[in-house]
Jmol script that loads the backbone (N, CA, C; Angstrom):
load data "model"
ATOM      1  N   UNK A   1     -84.089  -3.160 -58.941  1.00  0.00           N
ATOM      2  CA  UNK A   1     -85.176  -2.392 -58.304  1.00  0.00           C
ATOM      3  C   UNK A   1     -85.100  -1.061 -59.595  1.00  0.00           C
ATOM      4  N   UNK A   2     -86.477  -1.191 -59.784  1.00  0.00           N
ATOM      5  CA  UNK A   2     -86.347   0.299 -61.113  1.00  0.00           C
ATOM      6  C   UNK A   2     -86.531   1.370 -60.340  1.00  0.00           C
ATOM      7  N   UNK A   3     -85.808   2.054 -61.103  1.00  0.00           N
ATOM      8  CA  UNK A   3     -85.611   3.531 -60.244  1.00  0.00           C
ATOM      9  C   UNK A   3     -87.405   4.065 -60.169  1.00  0.00           C
ATOM     10  N   UNK A   4     -87.279   4.600 -59.142  1.00  0.00           N
ATOM     11  CA  UNK A   4     -88.409   5.440 -58.334  1.00  0.00           C
ATOM     12  C   UNK A   4     -89.673   4.647 -58.284  1.00  0.00           C
ATOM     13  N   UNK A   5     -89.594   3.368 -58.055  1.00  0.00           N
ATOM     14  CA  UNK A   5     -90.265   2.608 -57.514  1.00  0.00           C
ATOM     15  C   UNK A   5     -90.138   1.954 -56.248  1.00  0.00           C
ATOM     16  N   UNK A   6     -91.454   1.790 -55.654  1.00  0.00           N
ATOM     17  CA  UNK A   6     -91.565   1.747 -53.941  1.00  0.00           C
ATOM     18  C   UNK A   6     -91.317  -0.374 -53.792  1.00  0.00           C
ATOM     19  N   UNK A   7     -90.306  -0.501 -52.673  1.00  0.00           N
ATOM     20  CA  UNK A   7     -90.304  -1.454 -52.961  1.00  0.00           C
ATOM     21  C   UNK A   7     -91.610  -2.246 -51.796  1.00  0.00           C
ATOM     22  N   UNK A   8     -92.065  -3.467 -52.066  1.00  0.00           N
ATOM     23  CA  UNK A   8     -93.079  -4.376 -51.642  1.00  0.00           C
ATOM     24  C   UNK A   8     -92.349  -5.496 -51.509  1.00  0.00           C
ATOM     25  N   UNK A   9     -93.088  -6.488 -50.706  1.00  0.00           N
ATOM     26  CA  UNK A   9     -92.723  -7.648 -50.499  1.00  0.00           C
ATOM     27  C   UNK A   9     -93.832  -8.681 -50.635  1.00  0.00           C
ATOM     28  N   UNK A  10     -93.352  -9.914 -50.641  1.00  0.00           N
ATOM     29  CA  UNK A  10     -94.589 -10.944 -50.502  1.00  0.00           C
ATOM     30  C   UNK A  10     -93.747 -11.907 -49.729  1.00  0.00           C
ATOM     31  N   UNK A  11     -94.628 -12.069 -48.457  1.00  0.00           N
ATOM     32  CA  UNK A  11     -93.619 -13.115 -47.871  1.00  0.00           C
ATOM     33  C   UNK A  11     -94.217 -14.304 -47.917  1.00  0.00           C
ATOM     34  N   UNK A  12     -93.500 -15.046 -48.611  1.00  0.00           N
ATOM     35  CA  UNK A  12     -93.673 -16.705 -48.698  1.00  0.00           C
ATOM     36  C   UNK A  12     -93.388 -17.429 -47.466  1.00  0.00           C
ATOM     37  N   UNK A  13     -93.949 -18.511 -46.320  1.00  0.00           N
ATOM     38  CA  UNK A  13     -93.455 -19.533 -45.313  1.00  0.00           C
ATOM     39  C   UNK A  13     -93.143 -20.779 -46.454  1.00  0.00           C
ATOM     40  N   UNK A  14     -91.717 -21.312 -46.614  1.00  0.00           N
ATOM     41  CA  UNK A  14     -91.390 -22.409 -46.865  1.00  0.00           C
ATOM     42  C   UNK A  14     -91.624 -23.554 -45.887  1.00  0.00           C
ATOM     43  N   UNK A  15     -92.866 -24.116 -46.188  1.00  0.00           N
ATOM     44  CA  UNK A  15     -93.531 -25.141 -45.348  1.00  0.00           C
ATOM     45  C   UNK A  15     -93.478 -26.387 -46.860  1.00  0.00           C
ATOM     46  N   UNK A  16     -92.407 -27.241 -46.393  1.00  0.00           N
ATOM     47  CA  UNK A  16     -92.363 -28.190 -47.533  1.00  0.00           C
ATOM     48  C   UNK A  16     -93.316 -29.040 -47.147  1.00  0.00           C
ATOM     49  N   UNK A  17     -94.394 -29.936 -48.460  1.00  0.00           N
ATOM     50  CA  UNK A  17     -94.783 -31.600 -47.913  1.00  0.00           C
ATOM     51  C   UNK A  17     -93.936 -32.054 -47.993  1.00  0.00           C
ATOM     52  N   UNK A  18     -94.171 -33.564 -47.472  1.00  0.00           N
ATOM     53  CA  UNK A  18     -93.076 -35.025 -47.529  1.00  0.00           C
ATOM     54  C   UNK A  18     -93.199 -35.366 -49.037  1.00  0.00           C
ATOM     55  N   UNK A  19     -92.830 -35.338 -50.145  1.00  0.00           N
ATOM     56  CA  UNK A  19     -92.170 -36.565 -50.968  1.00  0.00           C
ATOM     57  C   UNK A  19     -92.151 -37.856 -50.849  1.00  0.00           C
ATOM     58  N   UNK A  20     -92.798 -38.303 -51.888  1.00  0.00           N
ATOM     59  CA  UNK A  20     -92.224 -39.654 -51.855  1.00  0.00           C
ATOM     60  C   UNK A  20     -91.090 -39.685 -52.269  1.00  0.00           C
ATOM     61  N   UNK A  21     -90.232 -41.100 -51.622  1.00  0.00           N
ATOM     62  CA  UNK A  21     -88.800 -41.227 -51.906  1.00  0.00           C
ATOM     63  C   UNK A  21     -88.187 -41.519 -53.109  1.00  0.00           C
ATOM     64  N   UNK A  22     -89.119 -42.238 -53.961  1.00  0.00           N
ATOM     65  CA  UNK A  22     -89.072 -42.898 -55.543  1.00  0.00           C
ATOM     66  C   UNK A  22     -88.997 -41.033 -56.484  1.00  0.00           C
ATOM     67  N   UNK A  23     -89.179 -40.271 -56.114  1.00  0.00           N
ATOM     68  CA  UNK A  23     -89.401 -39.127 -56.667  1.00  0.00           C
ATOM     69  C   UNK A  23     -87.827 -39.248 -56.781  1.00  0.00           C
ATOM     70  N   UNK A  24     -87.635 -38.689 -58.666  1.00  0.00           N
ATOM     71  CA  UNK A  24     -86.112 -38.237 -58.998  1.00  0.00           C
ATOM     72  C   UNK A  24     -85.596 -36.535 -58.703  1.00  0.00           C
ATOM     73  N   UNK A  25     -86.763 -35.726 -58.974  1.00  0.00           N
ATOM     74  CA  UNK A  25     -86.478 -34.659 -58.548  1.00  0.00           C
ATOM     75  C   UNK A  25     -87.649 -33.903 -57.369  1.00  0.00           C
ATOM     76  N   UNK A  26     -87.228 -33.139 -56.743  1.00  0.00           N
ATOM     77  CA  UNK A  26     -88.339 -32.560 -55.658  1.00  0.00           C
ATOM     78  C   UNK A  26     -89.577 -31.968 -56.844  1.00  0.00           C
ATOM     79  N   UNK A  27     -90.616 -31.792 -56.192  1.00  0.00           N
ATOM     80  CA  UNK A  27     -91.595 -31.220 -57.410  1.00  0.00           C
ATOM     81  C   UNK A  27     -90.869 -29.629 -57.551  1.00  0.00           C
ATOM     82  N   UNK A  28     -90.970 -28.998 -56.130  1.00  0.00           N
ATOM     83  CA  UNK A  28     -90.972 -27.588 -56.850  1.00  0.00           C
ATOM     84  C   UNK A  28     -89.601 -27.345 -57.728  1.00  0.00           C
ATOM     85  N   UNK A  29     -88.898 -28.225 -58.280  1.00  0.00           N
ATOM     86  CA  UNK A  29     -87.492 -28.047 -59.434  1.00  0.00           C
ATOM     87  C   UNK A  29     -87.791 -28.993 -59.446  1.00  0.00           C
ATOM     88  N   UNK A  30     -88.926 -29.064 -60.582  1.00  0.00           N
ATOM     89  CA  UNK A  30     -89.607 -29.589 -61.649  1.00  0.00           C
ATOM     90  C   UNK A  30     -89.567 -29.081 -62.511  1.00  0.00           C
ATOM     91  N   UNK A  31     -88.401 -28.889 -64.098  1.00  0.00           N
ATOM     92  CA  UNK A  31     -89.084 -28.356 -64.777  1.00  0.00           C
ATOM     93  C   UNK A  31     -90.424 -28.127 -65.674  1.00  0.00           C
ATOM     94  N   UNK A  32     -91.171 -27.429 -65.401  1.00  0.00           N
ATOM     95  CA  UNK A  32     -92.514 -27.341 -66.344  1.00  0.00           C
ATOM     96  C   UNK A  32     -92.676 -27.392 -67.891  1.00  0.00           C
ATOM     97  N   UNK A  33     -92.599 -28.245 -69.094  1.00  0.00           N
ATOM     98  CA  UNK A  33     -92.542 -27.513 -70.144  1.00  0.00           C
ATOM     99  C   UNK A  33     -93.046 -26.107 -70.635  1.00  0.00           C
ATOM    100  N   UNK A  34     -94.788 -26.158 -69.753  1.00  0.00           N
ATOM    101  CA  UNK A  34     -95.286 -24.568 -70.459  1.00  0.00           C
ATOM    102  C   UNK A  34     -95.978 -24.318 -69.169  1.00  0.00           C
ATOM    103  N   UNK A  35     -95.636 -23.092 -69.013  1.00  0.00           N
ATOM    104  CA  UNK A  35     -96.710 -22.651 -67.889  1.00  0.00           C
ATOM    105  C   UNK A  35     -97.439 -20.946 -68.645  1.00  0.00           C
ATOM    106  N   UNK A  36     -98.891 -21.232 -69.161  1.00  0.00           N
ATOM    107  CA  UNK A  36     -99.892 -20.101 -70.172  1.00  0.00           C
ATOM    108  C   UNK A  36    -100.886 -19.850 -68.686  1.00  0.00           C
ATOM    109  N   UNK A  37    -100.939 -18.675 -68.922  1.00  0.00           N
ATOM    110  CA  UNK A  37    -102.314 -17.839 -67.983  1.00  0.00           C
ATOM    111  C   UNK A  37    -102.173 -16.644 -68.891  1.00  0.00           C
ATOM    112  N   UNK A  38    -103.894 -16.512 -68.873  1.00  0.00           N
ATOM    113  CA  UNK A  38    -104.601 -15.535 -69.884  1.00  0.00           C
ATOM    114  C   UNK A  38    -105.412 -14.580 -69.156  1.00  0.00           C
ATOM    115  N   UNK A  39    -104.787 -13.604 -69.220  1.00  0.00           N
ATOM    116  CA  UNK A  39    -105.724 -12.908 -68.096  1.00  0.00           C
ATOM    117  C   UNK A  39    -106.050 -13.234 -66.747  1.00  0.00           C
ATOM    118  N   UNK A  40    -105.502 -13.797 -65.946  1.00  0.00           N
ATOM    119  CA  UNK A  40    -105.019 -13.918 -64.422  1.00  0.00           C
ATOM    120  C   UNK A  40    -105.014 -12.809 -63.370  1.00  0.00           C
ATOM    121  N   UNK A  41    -105.927 -12.626 -62.841  1.00  0.00           N
ATOM    122  CA  UNK A  41    -105.433 -11.810 -61.195  1.00  0.00           C
ATOM    123  C   UNK A  41    -104.054 -12.164 -60.868  1.00  0.00           C
ATOM    124  N   UNK A  42    -103.287 -11.095 -60.805  1.00  0.00           N
ATOM    125  CA  UNK A  42    -101.755 -11.603 -60.449  1.00  0.00           C
ATOM    126  C   UNK A  42    -102.063 -12.013 -58.722  1.00  0.00           C
ATOM    127  N   UNK A  43    -102.656 -11.550 -58.171  1.00  0.00           N
ATOM    128  CA  UNK A  43    -103.026 -13.055 -56.569  1.00  0.00           C
ATOM    129  C   UNK A  43    -103.259 -14.224 -57.043  1.00  0.00           C
ATOM    130  N   UNK A  44    -104.014 -14.810 -57.765  1.00  0.00           N
ATOM    131  CA  UNK A  44    -104.753 -15.801 -58.593  1.00  0.00           C
ATOM    132  C   UNK A  44    -102.722 -16.342 -58.617  1.00  0.00           C
ATOM    133  N   UNK A  45    -102.561 -15.686 -59.825  1.00  0.00           N
ATOM    134  CA  UNK A  45    -101.602 -16.505 -60.508  1.00  0.00           C
ATOM    135  C   UNK A  45    -100.448 -16.501 -59.629  1.00  0.00           C
ATOM    136  N   UNK A  46     -99.988 -15.717 -58.649  1.00  0.00           N
ATOM    137  CA  UNK A  46     -98.715 -16.026 -57.676  1.00  0.00           C
ATOM    138  C   UNK A  46     -99.558 -17.294 -56.598  1.00  0.00           C
ATOM    139  N   UNK A  47    -100.200 -17.185 -56.466  1.00  0.00           N
ATOM    140  CA  UNK A  47    -101.215 -18.385 -55.667  1.00  0.00           C
ATOM    141  C   UNK A  47    -101.183 -19.619 -56.663  1.00  0.00           C
ATOM    142  N   UNK A  48    -101.342 -19.637 -57.806  1.00  0.00           N
ATOM    143  CA  UNK A  48    -100.735 -21.063 -58.248  1.00  0.00           C
ATOM    144  C   UNK A  48     -99.736 -21.739 -58.725  1.00  0.00           C
ATOM    145  N   UNK A  49     -98.882 -20.228 -58.802  1.00  0.00           N
ATOM    146  CA  UNK A  49     -97.186 -21.344 -58.543  1.00  0.00           C
ATOM    147  C   UNK A  49     -96.638 -21.342 -57.598  1.00  0.00           C
ATOM    148  N   UNK A  50     -96.991 -20.904 -56.036  1.00  0.00           N
ATOM    149  CA  UNK A  50     -96.761 -20.796 -55.083  1.00  0.00           C
ATOM    150  C   UNK A  50     -97.433 -22.439 -54.790  1.00  0.00           C
ATOM    151  N   UNK A  51     -98.442 -22.969 -55.598  1.00  0.00           N
ATOM    152  CA  UNK A  51     -98.764 -24.136 -54.750  1.00  0.00           C
ATOM    153  C   UNK A  51     -98.315 -25.383 -55.516  1.00  0.00           C
ATOM    154  N   UNK A  52     -97.921 -25.260 -56.970  1.00  0.00           N
ATOM    155  CA  UNK A  52     -97.530 -25.990 -57.654  1.00  0.00           C
ATOM    156  C   UNK A  52     -95.589 -26.207 -57.072  1.00  0.00           C
ATOM    157  N   UNK A  53     -95.130 -25.150 -57.174  1.00  0.00           N
ATOM    158  CA  UNK A  53     -93.740 -24.789 -55.835  1.00  0.00           C
ATOM    159  C   UNK A  53     -93.582 -25.800 -54.740  1.00  0.00           C
ATOM    160  N   UNK A  54     -94.807 -25.636 -53.963  1.00  0.00           N
ATOM    161  CA  UNK A  54     -95.207 -26.412 -52.822  1.00  0.00           C
ATOM    162  C   UNK A  54     -95.133 -25.343 -51.437  1.00  0.00           C
ATOM    163  N   UNK A  55     -95.232 -23.647 -51.812  1.00  0.00           N
ATOM    164  CA  UNK A  55     -94.962 -23.033 -50.957  1.00  0.00           C
ATOM    165  C   UNK A  55     -96.351 -22.739 -50.439  1.00  0.00           C
ATOM    166  N   UNK A  56     -96.349 -22.722 -49.510  1.00  0.00           N
ATOM    167  CA  UNK A  56     -97.615 -22.057 -48.681  1.00  0.00           C
ATOM    168  C   UNK A  56     -97.512 -20.579 -48.539  1.00  0.00           C
ATOM    169  N   UNK A  57     -98.106 -19.645 -49.259  1.00  0.00           N
ATOM    170  CA  UNK A  57     -97.649 -18.105 -49.054  1.00  0.00           C
ATOM    171  C   UNK A  57     -98.630 -17.372 -47.882  1.00  0.00           C
ATOM    172  N   UNK A  58     -98.006 -16.315 -47.505  1.00  0.00           N
ATOM    173  CA  UNK A  58     -99.191 -14.834 -47.000  1.00  0.00           C
ATOM    174  C   UNK A  58     -98.482 -13.797 -47.724  1.00  0.00           C
ATOM    175  N   UNK A  59     -99.518 -13.566 -48.142  1.00  0.00           N
ATOM    176  CA  UNK A  59     -99.228 -11.822 -48.854  1.00  0.00           C
ATOM    177  C   UNK A  59     -99.019 -10.589 -47.875  1.00  0.00           C
ATOM    178  N   UNK A  60     -98.252 -10.193 -48.122  1.00  0.00           N
ATOM    179  CA  UNK A  60     -97.623  -9.051 -47.059  1.00  0.00           C
ATOM    180  C   UNK A  60     -99.248  -7.836 -47.279  1.00  0.00           C
ATOM    181  N   UNK A  61     -99.791  -7.955 -45.647  1.00  0.00           N
ATOM    182  CA  UNK A  61    -101.051  -6.823 -46.482  1.00  0.00           C
ATOM    183  C   UNK A  61    -100.372  -5.313 -46.286  1.00  0.00           C
ATOM    184  N   UNK A  62     -98.943  -4.617 -46.566  1.00  0.00           N
ATOM    185  CA  UNK A  62     -99.146  -3.741 -46.969  1.00  0.00           C
ATOM    186  C   UNK A  62     -98.668  -3.588 -48.774  1.00  0.00           C
ATOM    187  N   UNK A  63     -98.333  -4.994 -49.332  1.00  0.00           N
ATOM    188  CA  UNK A  63     -99.041  -4.413 -50.829  1.00  0.00           C
ATOM    189  C   UNK A  63    -100.314  -4.121 -50.799  1.00  0.00           C
ATOM    190  N   UNK A  64     -99.983  -3.052 -52.087  1.00  0.00           N
ATOM    191  CA  UNK A  64    -101.105  -1.617 -52.071  1.00  0.00           C
ATOM    192  C   UNK A  64    -102.603  -2.683 -52.743  1.00  0.00           C
ATOM    193  N   UNK A  65    -103.474  -2.495 -52.641  1.00  0.00           N
ATOM    194  CA  UNK A  65    -104.776  -2.700 -53.429  1.00  0.00           C
ATOM    195  C   UNK A  65    -104.487  -3.413 -55.083  1.00  0.00           C
ATOM    196  N   UNK A  66    -104.159  -1.983 -55.220  1.00  0.00           N
ATOM    197  CA  UNK A  66    -103.674  -2.051 -57.100  1.00  0.00           C
ATOM    198  C   UNK A  66    -103.689  -3.354 -57.223  1.00  0.00           C
ATOM    199  N   UNK A  67    -102.566  -4.247 -56.974  1.00  0.00           N
ATOM    200  CA  UNK A  67    -101.903  -5.600 -57.283  1.00  0.00           C
ATOM    201  C   UNK A  67    -103.474  -6.406 -57.566  1.00  0.00           C
ATOM    202  N   UNK A  68    -104.472  -6.306 -56.361  1.00  0.00           N
ATOM    203  CA  UNK A  68    -104.891  -7.142 -56.143  1.00  0.00           C
ATOM    204  C   UNK A  68    -105.939  -7.309 -57.863  1.00  0.00           C
ATOM    205  N   UNK A  69    -106.258  -5.701 -58.739  1.00  0.00           N
ATOM    206  CA  UNK A  69    -107.042  -5.377 -59.276  1.00  0.00           C
ATOM    207  C   UNK A  69    -105.695  -6.154 -60.553  1.00  0.00           C
ATOM    208  N   UNK A  70    -104.891  -6.089 -60.794  1.00  0.00           N
ATOM    209  CA  UNK A  70    -104.236  -6.124 -62.244  1.00  0.00           C
ATOM    210  C   UNK A  70    -103.866  -7.385 -62.236  1.00  0.00           C
ATOM    211  N   UNK A  71    -104.062  -8.103 -64.124  1.00  0.00           N
ATOM    212  CA  UNK A  71    -104.166  -9.433 -64.541  1.00  0.00           C
ATOM    213  C   UNK A  71    -103.098  -9.126 -65.403  1.00  0.00           C
ATOM    214  N   UNK A  72    -102.712 -10.694 -65.159  1.00  0.00           N
ATOM    215  CA  UNK A  72    -101.408 -11.205 -66.132  1.00  0.00           C
ATOM    216  C   UNK A  72    -101.441 -11.981 -67.498  1.00  0.00           C
ATOM    217  N   UNK A  73    -101.088 -11.726 -67.586  1.00  0.00           N
ATOM    218  CA  UNK A  73    -101.036 -13.146 -69.683  1.00  0.00           C
ATOM    219  C   UNK A  73     -99.664 -13.288 -68.984  1.00  0.00           C
ATOM    220  N   UNK A  74     -99.411 -14.747 -69.270  1.00  0.00           N
ATOM    221  CA  UNK A  74     -97.790 -15.021 -69.173  1.00  0.00           C
ATOM    222  C   UNK A  74     -97.877 -15.770 -70.270  1.00  0.00           C
ATOM    223  N   UNK A  75     -96.284 -16.703 -70.341  1.00  0.00           N
ATOM    224  CA  UNK A  75     -96.153 -18.006 -71.279  1.00  0.00           C
ATOM    225  C   UNK A  75     -94.538 -18.349 -71.224  1.00  0.00           C
ATOM    226  N   UNK A  76     -94.526 -18.910 -70.377  1.00  0.00           N
ATOM    227  CA  UNK A  76     -93.109 -19.883 -70.063  1.00  0.00           C
ATOM    228  C   UNK A  76     -92.890 -21.265 -70.787  1.00  0.00           C
ATOM    229  N   UNK A  77     -91.212 -21.335 -71.130  1.00  0.00           N
ATOM    230  CA  UNK A  77     -91.080 -23.236 -71.747  1.00  0.00           C
ATOM    231  C   UNK A  77     -90.171 -22.986 -70.369  1.00  0.00           C
ATOM    232  N   UNK A  78     -90.664 -24.326 -70.103  1.00  0.00           N
ATOM    233  CA  UNK A  78     -89.077 -25.333 -69.719  1.00  0.00           C
ATOM    234  C   UNK A  78     -88.353 -23.915 -68.378  1.00  0.00           C
ATOM    235  N   UNK A  79     -89.407 -23.936 -67.546  1.00  0.00           N
ATOM    236  CA  UNK A  79     -89.048 -23.276 -65.914  1.00  0.00           C
ATOM    237  C   UNK A  79     -90.804 -23.931 -64.979  1.00  0.00           C
ATOM    238  N   UNK A  80     -89.249 -23.962 -63.735  1.00  0.00           N
ATOM    239  CA  UNK A  80     -90.029 -24.386 -62.568  1.00  0.00           C
ATOM    240  C   UNK A  80     -90.718 -23.629 -62.401  1.00  0.00           C
ATOM    241  N   UNK A  81     -91.916 -24.100 -61.452  1.00  0.00           N
ATOM    242  CA  UNK A  81     -92.838 -23.428 -61.072  1.00  0.00           C
ATOM    243  C   UNK A  81     -92.130 -21.880 -59.855  1.00  0.00           C
ATOM    244  N   UNK A  82     -90.612 -21.907 -59.197  1.00  0.00           N
ATOM    245  CA  UNK A  82     -90.756 -21.478 -58.515  1.00  0.00           C
ATOM    246  C   UNK A  82     -89.841 -20.170 -59.730  1.00  0.00           C
ATOM    247  N   UNK A  83     -89.220 -20.271 -60.618  1.00  0.00           N
ATOM    248  CA  UNK A  83     -88.781 -19.534 -61.190  1.00  0.00           C
ATOM    249  C   UNK A  83     -89.330 -18.906 -61.987  1.00  0.00           C
ATOM    250  N   UNK A  84     -90.467 -19.433 -62.231  1.00  0.00           N
ATOM    251  CA  UNK A  84     -91.911 -18.697 -63.138  1.00  0.00           C
ATOM    252  C   UNK A  84     -92.460 -17.860 -62.100  1.00  0.00           C
ATOM    253  N   UNK A  85     -92.509 -18.200 -60.760  1.00  0.00           N
ATOM    254  CA  UNK A  85     -92.974 -17.426 -59.323  1.00  0.00           C
ATOM    255  C   UNK A  85     -91.772 -16.082 -58.885  1.00  0.00           C
ATOM    256  N   UNK A  86     -90.791 -16.364 -58.997  1.00  0.00           N
ATOM    257  CA  UNK A  86     -89.857 -15.199 -58.673  1.00  0.00           C
ATOM    258  C   UNK A  86     -89.717 -14.074 -60.077  1.00  0.00           C
ATOM    259  N   UNK A  87     -89.801 -14.759 -61.409  1.00  0.00           N
ATOM    260  CA  UNK A  87     -90.048 -13.830 -62.201  1.00  0.00           C
ATOM    261  C   UNK A  87     -91.426 -13.296 -62.226  1.00  0.00           C
ATOM    262  N   UNK A  88     -92.487 -14.206 -61.874  1.00  0.00           N
ATOM    263  CA  UNK A  88     -93.377 -12.676 -62.167  1.00  0.00           C
ATOM    264  C   UNK A  88     -93.502 -11.691 -60.704  1.00  0.00           C
ATOM    265  N   UNK A  89     -93.417 -12.404 -59.405  1.00  0.00           N
ATOM    266  CA  UNK A  89     -93.078 -11.090 -59.062  1.00  0.00           C
ATOM    267  C   UNK A  89     -91.843  -9.851 -59.121  1.00  0.00           C
ATOM    268  N   UNK A  90     -90.937 -10.636 -59.530  1.00  0.00           N
ATOM    269  CA  UNK A  90     -89.579  -9.202 -59.838  1.00  0.00           C
ATOM    270  C   UNK A  90     -90.479  -8.663 -61.029  1.00  0.00           C
ATOM    271  N   UNK A  91     -91.388  -9.117 -61.942  1.00  0.00           N
ATOM    272  CA  UNK A  91     -91.882  -7.807 -62.876  1.00  0.00           C
ATOM    273  C   UNK A  91     -93.198  -6.996 -62.127  1.00  0.00           C
ATOM    274  N   UNK A  92     -93.352  -6.837 -60.845  1.00  0.00           N
ATOM    275  CA  UNK A  92     -94.076  -6.403 -60.557  1.00  0.00           C
ATOM    276  C   UNK A  92     -93.599  -5.435 -59.011  1.00  0.00           C
ATOM    277  N   UNK A  93     -92.456  -5.342 -59.076  1.00  0.00           N
ATOM    278  CA  UNK A  93     -91.155  -4.912 -58.296  1.00  0.00           C
ATOM    279  C   UNK A  93     -91.671  -5.663 -56.946  1.00  0.00           C
ATOM    280  N   UNK A  94     -91.993  -6.698 -56.844  1.00  0.00           N
ATOM    281  CA  UNK A  94     -92.714  -7.720 -55.543  1.00  0.00           C
ATOM    282  C   UNK A  94     -90.917  -9.087 -55.105  1.00  0.00           C
ATOM    283  N   UNK A  95     -91.393  -9.209 -53.557  1.00  0.00           N
ATOM    284  CA  UNK A  95     -89.744 -10.082 -53.562  1.00  0.00           C
ATOM    285  C   UNK A  95     -90.727 -11.579 -52.534  1.00  0.00           C
ATOM    286  N   UNK A  96     -89.493 -12.619 -52.917  1.00  0.00           N
ATOM    287  CA  UNK A  96     -90.447 -13.818 -52.274  1.00  0.00           C
ATOM    288  C   UNK A  96     -89.228 -13.747 -51.223  1.00  0.00           C
ATOM    289  N   UNK A  97     -90.130 -14.024 -49.988  1.00  0.00           N
ATOM    290  CA  UNK A  97     -88.951 -14.124 -48.622  1.00  0.00           C
ATOM    291  C   UNK A  97     -89.451 -15.619 -48.395  1.00  0.00           C
ATOM    292  N   UNK A  98     -88.169 -15.834 -47.907  1.00  0.00           N
ATOM    293  CA  UNK A  98     -88.874 -17.230 -47.881  1.00  0.00           C
ATOM    294  C   UNK A  98     -88.421 -17.507 -45.619  1.00  0.00           C
ATOM    295  N   UNK A  99     -88.964 -17.536 -45.327  1.00  0.00           N
ATOM    296  CA  UNK A  99     -88.608 -18.508 -44.164  1.00  0.00           C
ATOM    297  C   UNK A  99     -88.772 -19.406 -43.663  1.00  0.00           C
ATOM    298  N   UNK A 100     -88.146 -19.777 -42.531  1.00  0.00           N
ATOM    299  CA  UNK A 100     -87.311 -21.433 -42.491  1.00  0.00           C
ATOM    300  C   UNK A 100     -88.669 -22.148 -41.528  1.00  0.00           C
ATOM    301  N   UNK A 101     -88.401 -23.284 -42.022  1.00  0.00           N
ATOM    302  CA  UNK A 101     -89.954 -24.369 -41.793  1.00  0.00           C
ATOM    303  C   UNK A 101     -89.606 -24.287 -40.280  1.00  0.00           C
ATOM    304  N   UNK A 102     -91.539 -23.911 -39.800  1.00  0.00           N
ATOM    305  CA  UNK A 102     -91.285 -24.061 -38.248  1.00  0.00           C
ATOM    306  C   UNK A 102     -92.318 -25.749 -38.192  1.00  0.00           C
ATOM    307  N   UNK A 103     -92.250 -25.913 -36.659  1.00  0.00           N
ATOM    308  CA  UNK A 103     -93.104 -27.353 -36.294  1.00  0.00           C
ATOM    309  C   UNK A 103     -94.094 -26.146 -36.041  1.00  0.00           C
ATOM    310  N   UNK A 104     -94.842 -26.823 -35.657  1.00  0.00           N
ATOM    311  CA  UNK A 104     -96.257 -26.376 -34.793  1.00  0.00           C
ATOM    312  C   UNK A 104     -96.968 -27.416 -33.415  1.00  0.00           C
ATOM    313  N   UNK A 105     -97.059 -26.574 -32.234  1.00  0.00           N
ATOM    314  CA  UNK A 105     -97.291 -27.564 -30.767  1.00  0.00           C
ATOM    315  C   UNK A 105     -98.742 -27.406 -30.844  1.00  0.00           C
ATOM    316  N   UNK A 106    -100.029 -28.680 -30.505  1.00  0.00           N
ATOM    317  CA  UNK A 106    -100.640 -27.946 -30.338  1.00  0.00           C
ATOM    318  C   UNK A 106    -100.851 -27.989 -28.822  1.00  0.00           C
TER     319      UNK A 106
END
end "model"
wireframe off; spacefill off
backbone 0.3
color backbone group
């Protein structure tokens, strides 16, 4: 963590969808040749990367509004969506907190 910065978190609930058996690598571990985003709102970039990593996310309401107005321009080569998401969050002193999968009863 950077000196003098506050600690904020992004809560990510790890509900993974079922993958077909024929898939060699789970989608969340799939290496993506190029990820490029230009002037995308930070919150949208987080959601897109989480979706690609097959993570359902909940952004902690304690995250300041300033992050909702921030935009990002990124370019990564040969990373997984989860690696990119973690790097993006780290750049803004945010963290990925995973919770165990829970079943829902009705």
